[in-house]
C-alpha positions in Angstrom: 17.5 -50.6 -9.2 18.3 -54.3 -9.9 16.8 -57.1 -11.4 15.5 -58.7 -8.2 14.3 -55.5 -7.3 12.1 -54.8 -10.3 10.9 -58.5 -10.3 9.5 -58.2 -6.5 7.7 -55.1 -7.7 6.2 -57.3 -10.6 5.6 -60.2 -8.3 3.7 -57.9 -5.5 1.7 -56.6 -8.6 0.7 -60.2 -9.9 2.0 -59.4 -13.5 1.2 -61.7 -16.0 3.3 -62.3 -19.5 1.7 -62.3 -22.6 2.5 -64.0 -26.0 4.4 -61.0 -27.1 6.6 -60.6 -23.8 4.8 -57.6 -22.0 3.8 -57.9 -18.5 0.7 -57.1 -17.9 -0.9 -55.6 -14.4 -4.7 -56.3 -14.3 -5.4 -55.6 -11.1 -2.4 -52.8 -10.1 -1.0 -50.0 -11.8 2.7 -49.2 -11.3 4.5 -46.0 -10.6 8.2 -45.9 -11.5 10.6 -43.1 -9.9 13.9 -42.4 -12.2 16.5 -40.0 -12.2 19.6 -39.3 -14.3 22.1 -36.5 -13.8 20.3 -34.9 -11.5 16.8 -34.9 -13.6 14.0 -36.8 -12.2 10.8 -38.4 -13.9 7.8 -40.3 -12.4 6.5 -42.9 -14.9 2.7 -43.4 -13.5 -0.4 -45.6 -14.5 1.6 -48.3 -16.1 -0.3 -51.0 -16.9 2.5 -53.1 -18.8 6.3 -53.6 -18.9 8.5 -55.3 -20.9 12.4 -56.0 -20.0 14.7 -56.1 -22.7 18.3 -56.5 -21.4 19.1 -53.0 -19.4 16.0 -51.5 -20.7 12.5 -51.2 -19.5 9.6 -50.5 -22.0 6.4 -49.1 -19.8 3.0 -48.8 -21.5 0.6 -46.5 -19.9 -3.0 -46.4 -19.4 -3.2 -43.7 -22.0 -1.1 -45.9 -24.5 2.1 -44.2 -24.1 5.4 -46.3 -24.1 8.3 -44.9 -22.2 11.8 -46.5 -22.4 14.1 -45.9 -19.5 17.5 -47.8 -18.3 16.9 -50.3 -15.3 20.0 -48.4 -13.7 18.1 -45.0 -13.6 15.3 -46.3 -11.6 15.2 -45.8 -7.9 12.1 -46.6 -6.8 8.7 -48.3 -7.2 5.2 -48.2 -6.0 2.1 -50.5 -6.6 -1.4 -48.9 -6.7 -4.8 -50.4 -6.9 -6.2 -49.6 -10.4 -9.6 -47.6 -10.1 -10.8 -47.8 -13.7 -11.3 -52.0 -13.6 -13.1 -51.5 -10.5 -15.9 -48.8 -11.2 -19.1 -49.9 -11.1 -22.5 -48.5 -12.9 -24.6 -45.9 -11.3 -24.1 -43.4 -8.7 -22.2 -44.4 -5.5 
């Protein structure tokens, strides 16, 4: 993936930059699909990203932070955040 592609994903996800350079996804979550030397890894429920040179720091809803190379990401998908839309009571 290149910088224009990740920028398009972040624009579609309505990412907002914070003071500490993280890009927070308020209404959506992101899944990044990565691969390196035949091994693949999907990082899901990403709520925040930080781009530092060729690296992506991805913060998940569980508080995990993953670091991957932008070159190893081959796809991304955007999902609506279900946790923030939950209403009280029985539905």
